C-alpha distance (Angstrom), angle and dihedral (degrees) to the residues before:
residue distance angle dihedral
Q1 . . .
V2 3.80 . .
Q3 3.78 127.3 .
L4 3.80 129.8 -164.0
V5 3.78 117.6 -163.2
E6 3.80 120.4 -169.3
S7 3.77 127.1 -161.9
G8 3.79 139.8 168.9
G9 3.78 103.2 66.3
G10 3.77 122.9 132.5
L11 3.78 147.2 115.3
V12 3.78 120.4 -47.5
Q13 3.78 136.7 164.1
A14 3.78 121.3 -109.8
G15 3.79 110.1 -82.5
G16 3.77 92.4 29.8
S17 3.78 131.8 113.5
L18 3.78 139.5 -120.0
R19 3.78 133.5 180.0
L20 3.78 121.0 -146.8
S21 3.78 123.8 -160.3
C22 3.79 130.7 -166.1
V23 3.79 123.9 -169.9
A24 3.80 122.7 -164.8
S25 3.79 121.4 -152.7
G26 3.76 137.9 167.3
D27 3.77 139.3 61.2
F28 3.81 112.5 -17.5
F29 3.80 141.8 113.8
K30 3.76 99.7 -136.1
I31 3.77 144.8 -24.4
N32 3.76 120.2 -117.7
R33 3.79 113.5 -175.3
M34 3.81 121.6 8.9
G35 3.72 125.6 -176.0
W36 3.75 154.6 143.1
Y37 3.77 131.5 -99.6
R38 3.77 130.2 178.2
E39 3.75 137.4 -153.0
S40 3.78 129.4 -166.9
P41 3.82 129.4 -178.2
G42 3.78 112.3 -72.2
K43 3.78 94.1 9.3
Q44 3.77 133.8 96.4
R45 3.76 120.2 -111.9
E46 3.80 108.2 -89.5
M47 3.77 134.7 -163.4
V48 3.79 113.2 -107.2
A49 3.79 103.0 174.6
T50 3.79 139.5 -23.6
I51 3.78 134.3 -171.8
T52 3.79 130.0 -166.2
S53 3.78 127.3 -138.3
G54 3.81 86.6 -101.1
G55 3.78 92.3 55.0
S56 3.81 100.3 -104.6
E57 3.78 109.3 150.9
N58 3.76 132.5 -152.9
L59 3.80 121.0 -170.9
G60 3.76 129.7 -171.1
D61 3.79 114.9 -112.8
S62 3.81 93.1 -116.5
V63 3.80 93.4 58.6
K64 3.81 102.7 37.6
G65 3.78 111.0 125.6
R66 3.81 92.1 18.9
F67 3.80 107.5 55.8
T68 3.79 129.7 52.5
V69 3.80 126.9 -164.2
S70 3.80 123.3 -156.7
R71 3.78 138.6 159.2
D72 3.76 141.3 -154.1
S73 3.78 104.0 -148.1
A74 3.79 92.8 -171.4
K75 3.81 88.2 60.4
N76 3.83 95.9 37.0
T77 3.77 86.8 -125.3
V78 3.79 133.8 138.7
Y79 3.80 124.1 -165.4
L80 3.77 134.6 -159.3
Q81 3.78 116.4 -159.5
M82 3.78 108.4 -162.3
D83 3.80 117.7 -165.9
K84 3.79 132.3 171.9
L85 3.77 89.7 23.6
K86 3.79 119.2 -160.7
P87 3.82 130.3 -158.4
E88 3.80 88.5 -110.6
D89 3.81 88.5 63.6
T90 3.80 87.8 70.0
A91 3.79 107.4 120.5
V92 3.77 145.7 107.1
Y93 3.78 106.9 -79.9
Y94 3.79 118.2 -146.7
C95 3.77 128.8 -163.6
K96 3.79 118.4 -140.7
A97 3.79 130.0 -169.2
E98 3.81 133.0 -172.9
V99 3.77 103.3 -145.1
V100 3.79 130.6 -168.2
R101 3.79 111.6 -143.5
S102 3.80 134.0 173.4
G103 3.78 116.1 -36.5
S104 3.83 90.0 26.8
F105 3.77 91.2 -84.5
T106 3.78 115.9 152.8
F107 3.80 120.5 -139.1
Q108 3.78 132.5 -177.3
Y109 3.77 120.5 -133.0
W110 3.78 132.4 -174.0
G111 3.77 132.2 -154.2
Q112 3.78 123.2 -130.0
G113 3.79 93.6 -103.6
T114 3.79 134.8 -113.3
Q115 3.79 125.2 -129.0
V116 3.79 119.9 -121.1
T117 3.79 116.5 -171.8
V118 3.79 122.4 -176.3
S119 3.79 116.5 -166.8
S120 3.78 122.4 -153.3
């Protein structure tokens, strides 16, 4: 089995910063893409940022210029640095990982989510 554990969420004022972390553990050979998604009431889950094992990044249009995604492959960890936060960034943030397990099969796993609340 594979587990993803997020941390770093919380309450922050508009204009502030937070850093999310997500650590993957369990039985796998490697992790391909890791990333962050968010979901707020009444809205569909949306991609925030992803990063491949080679370091290629993809950021959602609403967070470009404010958020940065990075990873430490040796620690199976992905980070999301969130700067210049806005109230509309309020959401539950989920970590996702594409994991290669035995037999070279790729599986997708999600973390349990961490709440980010930005006050105006």
